[in-house]
C-alpha positions as CSV (number, residue, x, y, z in Angstrom):
1,M,-20.6,1.6,-42.4
2,T,-23.1,2.8,-39.8
3,R,-21.8,4.8,-36.9
4,R,-23.3,4.2,-33.5
5,P,-23.0,6.5,-30.5
6,V,-20.7,5.2,-27.8
7,F,-21.9,5.6,-24.1
8,L,-19.9,4.9,-21.0
9,A,-21.9,3.4,-18.2
10,P,-21.4,5.0,-14.7
11,R,-19.4,1.9,-13.6
12,A,-17.1,2.2,-16.6
13,E,-16.5,5.8,-15.8
14,A,-15.7,4.8,-12.2
15,D,-13.4,2.0,-13.5
16,L,-11.4,4.6,-15.5
17,D,-11.2,6.9,-12.5
18,R,-9.8,4.0,-10.3
19,I,-7.2,3.1,-13.0
20,A,-6.1,6.8,-13.2
21,I,-5.9,7.1,-9.4
22,W,-4.0,3.9,-9.0
23,I,-1.4,4.9,-11.6
24,A,-1.1,8.4,-10.2
25,E,-0.5,7.0,-6.7
26,Q,2.4,4.9,-8.1
27,G,4.1,8.2,-8.7
28,A,3.1,8.8,-12.3
29,P,0.2,11.3,-12.5
30,V,1.1,12.4,-16.1
31,A,1.3,8.8,-17.2
32,A,-2.1,8.2,-15.6
33,L,-3.7,10.9,-17.6
34,D,-2.0,9.8,-20.8
35,Y,-3.0,6.2,-20.3
36,V,-6.6,6.8,-19.6
37,G,-6.7,9.3,-22.5
38,R,-5.5,6.5,-24.8
39,I,-8.2,4.1,-23.4
40,R,-10.9,6.8,-24.0
41,R,-9.7,7.3,-27.6
42,S,-9.9,3.6,-28.2
43,L,-13.4,3.4,-26.7
44,S,-14.6,6.3,-28.9
45,S,-13.4,4.4,-32.0
46,L,-16.0,1.7,-31.2
47,D,-18.6,3.9,-33.0
48,Q,-17.4,2.5,-36.4
49,I,-16.5,-1.1,-35.8
50,P,-17.9,-2.3,-32.5
51,E,-17.9,-6.0,-33.4
52,R,-14.4,-6.6,-32.2
53,G,-13.1,-9.0,-29.5
54,T,-14.7,-12.1,-28.2
55,D,-18.5,-12.5,-28.6
56,Y,-20.3,-13.5,-25.4
57,G,-23.8,-13.0,-27.0
58,R,-24.8,-16.5,-26.1
59,I,-24.5,-15.6,-22.5
60,R,-25.7,-12.0,-22.6
61,S,-27.2,-10.4,-25.7
62,G,-24.7,-8.1,-27.4
63,L,-21.9,-8.7,-24.9
64,R,-18.4,-8.5,-26.3
65,V,-15.1,-8.4,-24.5
66,I,-12.0,-6.6,-26.0
67,A,-8.5,-6.0,-24.9
68,F,-6.5,-2.8,-24.8
69,E,-2.7,-2.7,-24.7
70,R,-2.5,-6.2,-23.0
71,R,-3.5,-4.8,-19.6
72,I,-7.1,-3.6,-20.0
73,T,-10.2,-5.8,-20.5
74,I,-13.3,-3.9,-21.7
75,A,-16.8,-5.2,-21.6
76,I,-19.2,-3.7,-24.2
77,L,-22.8,-4.2,-25.2
78,V,-23.3,-3.8,-28.9
79,R,-26.9,-2.6,-29.6
80,Q,-28.7,-1.9,-32.8
81,D,-28.5,1.9,-32.2
82,R,-25.5,2.3,-29.8
83,V,-22.5,0.9,-28.1
84,E,-22.5,0.8,-24.3
85,I,-19.2,0.5,-22.5
86,E,-20.1,-1.5,-19.4
87,R,-16.9,-2.0,-17.5
88,V,-13.1,-1.4,-17.9
89,F,-11.0,-3.9,-15.9
90,Y,-7.3,-3.4,-15.2
91,A,-4.7,-6.2,-15.2
92,G,-5.5,-9.0,-12.7
93,Q,-9.0,-8.0,-11.9
94,A,-11.5,-11.0,-12.0
95,W,-13.5,-9.7,-15.0
96,R,-15.1,-13.0,-15.8
97,K,-16.5,-13.2,-12.3
98,A,-17.6,-9.6,-12.3
99,L,-19.5,-10.2,-15.6
100,K,-20.9,-13.5,-14.4
101,L,-19.2,-15.4,-17.2
102,P,-18.2,-19.0,-16.8
103,E,-14.6,-19.8,-16.3
104,H,-13.0,-21.4,-19.3
C-alpha cells in the first residue's frame, strides 16, 4: 500500500472554517472544534486508501466525492503522487453545481 500526502486546497480550508464558524454561532463552539477535528482526521486517512466514494473521473480526471457522517460531502482529486482535498460541503449546499457536475 502506497501512502500519498494529503493536501487541503485553500477553498477546502475556507470551507472548514465556515463550517466551524456556523456551528459555533449556533451556540456550540466546543462541538464546532470537535466536529471539524473529526473531519480533518478523516481527511488525513485518505493517504492510505483515497479511492473511496463515487468516481467522477469521466467528468474530471481523478475526481472522487465522499461523504462524512451523513452531513458532509468532500470533493477530492486523487493524483499519482498525492491526494488533494478540493472542497468540503456542509448539509444542503449545492455541491454538484459548485463542482460543475451534471444533476442526476
